[in-house]
C-alpha positions as CSV (number, residue, x, y, z in Angstrom):
1,M,169.7,200.6,151.3
2,L,172.8,200.0,149.2
3,R,172.7,196.3,149.9
4,L,169.1,196.1,148.7
5,Q,170.1,197.9,145.5
6,I,173.0,195.6,144.9
7,R,170.8,192.5,145.5
8,A,168.2,193.8,143.1
9,A,170.8,194.4,140.5
10,V,172.2,190.9,140.9
11,L,168.7,189.4,140.6
12,L,168.0,191.5,137.5
13,L,171.2,190.3,135.9
14,G,170.3,186.7,136.7
15,A,166.9,187.1,135.1
16,L,168.5,188.6,132.0
17,L,170.9,185.7,131.6
18,L,168.0,183.2,131.9
19,A,166.0,185.1,129.3
20,R,169.0,185.5,127.1
21,P,171.1,182.3,127.2
22,E,173.3,183.5,124.4
23,L,174.8,185.9,126.9
24,I,176.3,183.0,128.8
25,A,179.6,181.9,127.5
26,A,179.2,178.7,125.4
27,P,181.3,175.7,125.9
28,T,184.4,175.7,123.7
29,G,185.5,172.1,123.6
30,P,185.9,170.0,120.4
31,L,182.5,168.2,120.9
32,A,180.7,171.5,121.6
33,A,182.1,172.7,118.2
34,M,181.0,169.5,116.4
35,Y,177.5,169.7,118.0
36,A,177.1,173.3,116.8
37,D,178.3,172.4,113.3
38,D,176.1,169.3,113.1
39,Q,173.1,171.4,114.0
40,A,174.0,173.9,111.2
41,R,174.3,171.0,108.7
42,G,171.4,168.9,110.0
43,K,168.3,171.0,109.2
44,A,166.4,168.0,108.1
45,V,166.9,166.4,111.5
46,A,166.6,169.4,113.7
47,Q,164.9,167.5,116.4
48,G,167.8,165.1,116.7
49,F,169.9,167.2,119.1
50,A,170.0,167.6,122.9
51,A,172.5,169.0,125.4
52,V,172.6,168.2,129.1
53,S,174.9,169.2,132.0
54,L,176.3,167.0,134.6
55,P,176.8,169.1,137.7
56,A,180.1,169.6,139.5
57,S,180.8,167.2,142.3
58,G,183.2,166.4,145.1
59,T,185.7,165.0,142.6
60,A,185.0,167.3,139.7
61,S,185.2,171.1,140.2
62,S,183.2,172.0,137.1
63,A,180.2,170.7,135.2
64,A,180.4,168.4,132.2
65,Q,178.4,168.7,129.0
66,I,176.7,165.8,127.3
67,Y,175.8,166.3,123.6
68,L,173.4,164.0,121.8
69,T,174.1,164.9,118.2
70,T,173.0,163.6,114.8
71,G,176.1,163.4,112.6
72,D,178.9,161.1,111.7
73,L,181.6,159.6,114.0
74,Q,184.1,160.0,111.1
75,R,183.9,163.8,111.4
76,A,185.0,163.6,115.0
77,F,188.1,161.7,113.8
78,D,188.9,163.5,110.5
79,N,188.4,167.1,111.6
80,A,191.0,168.3,114.1
81,R,188.7,171.0,115.3
82,F,186.2,168.3,116.4
83,R,188.6,165.6,117.5
84,P,188.2,164.6,121.2
85,G,190.8,163.2,123.5
86,A,189.3,159.7,123.3
87,A,186.6,157.6,121.8
88,I,184.6,154.6,122.9
89,V,184.6,152.3,119.8
90,P,182.8,148.9,119.5
91,T,185.0,145.8,119.0
92,N,184.4,142.1,119.1
93,T,185.0,139.6,121.9
94,E,188.3,138.4,120.5
95,L,189.7,141.9,119.8
96,Q,190.2,140.9,116.2
97,L,190.9,144.2,114.5
98,T,190.3,143.0,111.0
99,A,187.1,141.1,111.7
100,K,184.0,142.0,109.8
101,A,182.1,142.8,113.0
102,P,181.3,145.2,114.4
103,A,181.3,147.4,111.3
104,T,182.0,150.7,113.2
105,Q,185.4,149.3,114.4
106,Q,186.7,149.8,110.8
107,V,186.1,153.5,111.1
108,L,188.9,153.5,113.6
109,V,191.1,150.8,112.1
110,D,191.1,152.2,108.6
111,R,192.5,155.4,109.9
112,V,195.0,154.0,112.3
113,R,196.4,151.7,109.6
114,K,197.5,154.8,107.7
115,Q,200.1,155.5,110.5
116,P,202.1,152.3,110.7
117,D,203.6,153.2,114.1
118,A,200.2,153.7,115.6
119,M,198.8,150.5,114.1
120,R,201.8,148.6,115.4
121,A,201.4,150.0,118.8
122,L,197.7,149.1,118.8
123,Q,198.4,145.5,117.7
124,E,201.1,145.1,120.3
125,Q,198.7,146.2,123.1
126,V,196.0,143.8,121.8
127,D,198.6,141.0,121.7
128,A,199.7,141.7,125.2
129,R,196.1,141.6,126.4
130,R,195.6,138.3,124.6
131,A,198.8,136.9,126.2
132,R,197.5,137.9,129.7
133,S,194.3,136.0,129.0
134,V,196.1,132.9,128.0
135,G,198.4,133.1,130.9
136,A,195.4,133.3,133.3
137,G,193.9,130.2,131.8
138,G,191.1,131.9,130.0
139,N,189.1,129.7,127.6
140,G,186.5,132.1,126.5
141,G,186.7,135.3,124.5
142,L,189.1,138.0,125.6
143,L,186.3,140.4,126.4
144,E,182.9,139.7,127.8
145,L,180.2,140.9,125.5
146,G,178.6,144.2,126.6
147,V,180.7,144.4,129.8
148,D,184.4,144.5,129.1
149,G,186.4,147.4,127.5
150,F,190.0,147.6,126.5
151,V,191.9,150.9,126.6
152,A,194.6,151.5,124.1
153,K,197.0,154.3,123.3
154,L,197.1,155.2,119.6
155,S,199.7,158.0,119.6
156,G,202.6,155.8,118.5
157,S,205.5,157.9,117.2
158,G,203.6,159.4,114.3
159,N,202.5,162.9,113.8
160,R,199.5,163.7,115.9
161,A,198.7,166.7,113.8
162,T,198.0,164.4,110.8
163,A,196.5,161.5,112.8
164,A,192.8,161.2,111.9
165,F,191.9,159.5,115.2
166,P,192.0,160.3,118.9
167,A,195.0,159.5,121.0
168,T,193.2,157.0,123.2
169,V,190.3,154.6,122.7
170,C,188.3,152.2,124.8
171,L,187.3,149.2,122.7
172,L,184.0,147.9,124.0
173,A,182.9,144.4,123.1
174,T,179.6,144.5,121.3
175,D,179.7,141.6,118.9
176,F,181.4,138.4,118.0
177,P,184.2,138.4,115.2
178,Q,181.7,136.9,112.7
179,G,178.7,138.9,113.9
180,G,175.6,137.4,115.4
181,A,175.1,139.4,118.6
182,I,172.2,141.1,117.0
183,D,170.2,137.9,117.4
184,R,171.1,137.6,121.1
185,R,169.5,140.8,122.6
186,E,169.6,139.4,126.1
187,L,173.3,140.3,126.0
188,F,172.4,143.9,125.6
189,A,170.1,144.3,128.5
190,Q,170.5,147.8,129.8
191,D,171.8,146.6,133.2
192,R,174.6,144.7,131.5
193,F,175.5,147.2,128.8
194,R,175.8,150.1,131.3
195,K,178.7,148.3,132.9
196,G,180.8,148.4,129.8
197,I,180.1,152.1,129.3
198,A,180.9,153.0,132.9
199,T,184.1,150.9,132.7
200,C,185.3,152.7,129.6
201,L,184.4,156.2,130.9
202,G,186.1,155.5,134.2
203,A,189.3,154.2,132.6
204,L,189.5,157.2,130.1
205,D,188.7,159.7,132.8
206,G,191.4,158.2,135.0
207,A,193.9,158.6,132.1
208,G,193.2,162.4,132.2
209,V,190.9,162.6,129.1
210,E,188.6,165.6,129.0
211,S,186.5,164.9,126.0
212,I,185.1,161.5,124.7
213,V,182.9,160.7,121.7
214,V,180.8,157.5,121.6
215,P,178.6,156.2,118.7
216,L,175.5,154.2,119.5
217,V,177.5,151.2,120.4
218,G,175.5,148.0,120.7
219,A,172.7,149.2,118.4
220,A,173.8,147.0,115.5
221,S,172.3,149.5,113.1
222,S,174.3,148.1,110.2
223,G,172.6,144.7,110.4
224,I,169.1,143.3,110.0
225,Q,167.8,140.8,112.5
226,K,167.0,137.5,110.9
227,S,163.5,137.3,112.3
228,D,161.3,140.0,113.7
229,P,157.8,138.7,113.7
230,Q,156.7,141.1,116.5
231,Y,157.4,144.3,114.6
232,E,155.7,146.3,111.9
233,G,158.7,146.4,109.6
234,Q,162.4,147.0,110.1
235,R,162.1,150.7,111.0
236,V,160.4,150.1,114.3
237,L,163.0,147.4,115.1
238,M,165.8,149.8,114.3
239,E,164.2,152.5,116.5
240,C,164.0,150.1,119.4
241,R,167.7,149.1,119.1
242,L,168.8,152.7,118.8
243,I,166.7,153.9,121.8
244,N,168.0,150.9,123.8
245,A,171.6,151.9,123.0
246,V,171.0,155.5,124.1
247,A,169.4,154.2,127.4
248,G,172.4,151.9,128.1
249,I,175.0,154.7,127.4
250,A,173.1,157.1,129.6
251,L,172.9,154.6,132.5
252,G,176.7,154.1,132.1
253,I,177.2,157.8,132.3
254,H,175.1,157.9,135.5
255,D,177.1,155.1,137.1
256,F,180.4,156.7,136.2
257,S,179.5,160.3,137.2
258,P,180.1,160.2,141.0
259,G,183.8,159.6,140.5
260,R,184.3,161.9,137.5
261,R,187.4,164.0,137.8
262,N,188.7,165.2,134.4
263,L,186.0,164.6,131.8
264,R,184.3,167.7,130.5
265,E,182.5,166.6,127.4
266,I,180.7,163.5,126.2
267,G,179.4,163.4,122.7
268,I,176.8,160.7,121.8
269,V,176.6,160.4,118.0
270,Q,173.5,159.1,116.2
271,W,174.6,158.4,112.7
272,D,172.7,160.9,110.5
273,Q,172.5,158.3,107.6
274,D,170.5,156.0,109.9
275,M,168.1,158.8,110.6
276,L,167.7,159.7,106.9
277,D,167.2,156.1,105.9
278,M,164.8,155.3,108.7
279,F,162.5,158.2,107.9
280,G,162.7,158.2,104.1
281,A,164.8,161.3,103.4
282,T,167.8,162.1,101.2
283,R,170.7,164.2,102.5
284,G,170.0,167.9,102.3
285,A,166.3,167.4,101.6
286,P,163.6,168.2,104.1
287,L,161.5,165.4,105.6
288,S,158.0,165.0,104.5
289,N,155.3,166.1,106.9
290,T,154.6,162.4,107.8
291,A,158.3,161.6,108.2
292,R,158.8,164.7,110.3
293,S,156.0,163.7,112.7
294,A,157.4,160.2,113.0
295,F,160.9,161.5,113.6
296,Q,159.7,163.9,116.2
297,A,158.0,161.1,118.1
298,Y,161.1,158.9,117.8
299,M,163.3,161.6,119.2
300,G,161.0,162.2,122.0
301,Q,161.6,158.6,123.0
302,V,165.3,158.9,122.6
303,K,165.4,162.0,124.8
304,L,163.3,160.3,127.4
305,A,165.8,157.3,127.4
306,L,168.6,159.8,127.8
307,R,166.9,161.6,130.8
308,N,165.9,158.3,132.4
309,G,169.4,156.9,132.1
310,L,171.2,160.0,133.4
311,A,168.8,159.7,136.4
312,G,169.8,156.1,136.9
313,Q,166.4,154.7,135.7
314,K,166.0,152.0,133.0
315,T,163.8,152.8,130.0
316,T,161.1,150.1,129.7
317,A,158.8,149.2,126.9
318,S,155.9,150.8,128.7
319,D,157.8,154.1,128.5
320,I,157.4,154.1,124.7
321,S,154.0,152.5,124.2
322,G,155.2,148.9,124.5
323,S,156.4,148.5,121.0
324,C,160.0,147.5,122.1
325,S,159.2,144.8,124.7
326,T,161.4,142.1,123.1
327,I,164.4,144.5,122.9
328,F,164.0,146.3,126.2
329,N,162.8,143.3,128.3
330,P,164.7,140.4,126.7
331,Q,164.2,138.1,129.8
332,S,160.4,138.5,129.9
């Protein structure tokens, strides 16, 4: 009788926890904190958030949390409370740190440059990578577009307390030094791009990193494609590129997951300014009813791409009504 009472009490407690998720201890890492803060700030884009758990495995004793947030990568660098152990940051095939492309690289470089020791250490690591390529007889770029990542330590001898960047980065090649990858979408087929994400995640996890932030690398959201005859305006084109980036990142997470050991948090950052620009809002103002409906539909597609990718499934044009066939199926 006592065993039955205990079992009933346990079942009742489980039911209460499911009904009252706030009773379960919330994750406390830096990306969990940023995710919660982004939600508090992002009332106009309230649909632009999702959290998913990766289960524990034979190599990882605890679950990992994936946060799809709508915010700003710079906040993850500048605010010590949100700063992760590492970041995946886009670079160019030649690892030219001062090149104009990709634009997001400058978010990192502008901050590292303020600590000369860290900047010197980063440049020395890039130079060493370039020397190895020359020694091996390489005649192409240092990094293969969409596939290769380069891990660098940024700690230098400076003061980590004042360093507005994570201690480690994986620079993932997503463009050429002078730009132009936006017009070669076959280079960002999801089966290709996932390799670079998985490579970076594996290398950073192997270095003992527990939290990683990644913007929508490969989305080229700062550029406009030279010709888009198959789209009804640039917003739909932008949507397709962003959804494709989420899909590739999620596939890379899927491929990396079986060997995960240390990683506990991954934050995928959609730039909030992109969202506001795409759907005709100003910061702090609510979306119109029409814009809200369009944004909700878009985020439904983003979350589908995230779920598909984490399950190891590519997202196709047919998944989102066929409007992204050129982006998602570049070989067809």
